[in-house]
N, C-alpha and C positions, 0 to 999 in steps of 0.2 A: 898801597904797601898790603902784602899778603901775610896773613900769619897762621901759625897753628896753637891753636888753644888746647891745654892741657888741664882737665879735671871736669868734674861737674858730668850728671847725665844730661839735663837739659839748660840750654843756654838764656830762656826765657827773652829779655829786650835787651840782651846784649851786643847779638849781633846789628840793630839799628843804635846805639851806644858808637860799636867801632864803626860804622859806615860813616857817621859822623865827624870821623877824625881820617875819614879815607882808608879804614884797613879793612881789607876782605877776608874773610876766615876760609883758608885753604883748606883747611881740616881740623879735624875736634876730635880730640881724644878723650875719653872717659877715664882714663889712668887706671882702671879697677883689675885689669890683668895682669895677671901674676908676673908675666913675662917682662913689662914694663919694667921691674924692679931690678930687674938683670940687664938688661939692654934696653937700647930706645934706636930707632931711624928717625930721621926727620926727612920730611916730605921737599922736593928739591922745588926752587921757587919763592921760598918763604924769606921775608924780611925781619920778624920778629914772632918770638915766641912769649905765649902769656902763659902762665901757673897759675890755676886758683888754688891758691893754699887751704881754705878750709875745706877741699875736697880731696887732696893728696896726700901721702904717705912722705916722711922724709926721704925715702930711697927712691921711688919715683921721681920727687922733685928734683934733686941730686942728680940722677939721670940724664935728666931732659937738659937742665940747666948745664951740667957739663957737655952735653952734647952741642947746646948750643953756642957755648963761649967755644969750643973746637973750631966751630965754623965762622965763628965773629958775630956771631948774632945776638942783638941786644935780647934781653929777659926780663918779662915785666912780671912782678909777683903779684898779688892782689888777690881780695875775696870775693866771689862770684855774687856780686851785687853790682847793679849800673852806677851808683854812687861811688863805690871804691873801685870801682873800672875808672871811670872819669877824673876821678882825683888823681890816680896813677899815670893815667896818660897825661893829665897836665901839670905833673911835676917833671915826668921822664924827658921831656925834650926833644923827644924823637919825632913828634908829630905836631903840627901847624896847631895852632889853637882853632875851637871849633866854633862855626859862626853864626 
């Protein structure tokens, strides 16, 4: 599964957590660019959009959430921490259980 991550400047150990669920990061966007409040484009080949809510404004979140839903992609909203990502992935039902 390929994911687009929106939010945060650095990901820390999030890529390792996602890899444990079989998710690779296709692209990471910090969301700081003012243009993201007006428009956004999703890269091709992604299966999931992850939004880090503690690093994004409401307008940016709305744009990416709307773009993902328009393409039928699931959106996972959580804070940028390994615990929060693990909890959200466990609750979403999209990913197989981590080994």
